[in-house]
N, C-alpha and C positions, 0 to 999 in steps of 0.2 A: 545498439542491439536492443530490440524490443523484448520486453519481458512480460509474461502474463502473471496475474496474481498467483496462479497455481505454482508456476516455476519459482516465483519470488518466495512463496511460502516454503517450498521444499528446500530451497537454498538456505533460507533463514533457519529452518529446522535442523540443519547440520550443526548449528551452534547452540540453538535454543529452540524449544518447541513451544511456541505461543499458543495459548488457548484461542478459540474463535474470537472471544471478546478482546483479547490483547491484540490480535491481528487487526481487528476492526479499528481499535484505538490507534494503532500505527498508521492506518489509512487516514484517520482524521487528522493526525499530526502532519500529513502531507500538505494540508491546507492551513491548519491553525498555526503551525510553526513557520515563521517567516523564512528561516534558513532552508527548510525543505521545499517550501512553496517556490522560492526564488530559483532553486536548482531545476525544478520541473518546468517552471514557466520559461526558463531560458531555452528549453528544448522545444516547447510548443505552448501557445496560449491555451489555457484551460486544462493542461495536462495534470496539474495537481488535483483538481476537482475530479477529473476522470479516474485517476488512480485511487482517490478516496472512495469513490463509488464502486469501482471494480473490486477493491479490497474488502469493502463491506459486503458485496454480493458473494464473494468467495467465502468470507467468514460465515455467512448464513448457510452455505452449502456444507461446511465442515462441522457444524454444531451437532 
């Protein structure tokens, strides 16, 4: 199931409401943390970088 950064943020906010900066950091973790990166890259090549960039863009919108 494809998830948009907005849907991801809303789901995450049910448990914890991250600031824009925290959400952007979570996006960076998708690339920097090997465990996250490997999970995304199993789905599609480049998906971790795409998610990082999409989450950063969403974080800029909610600031």
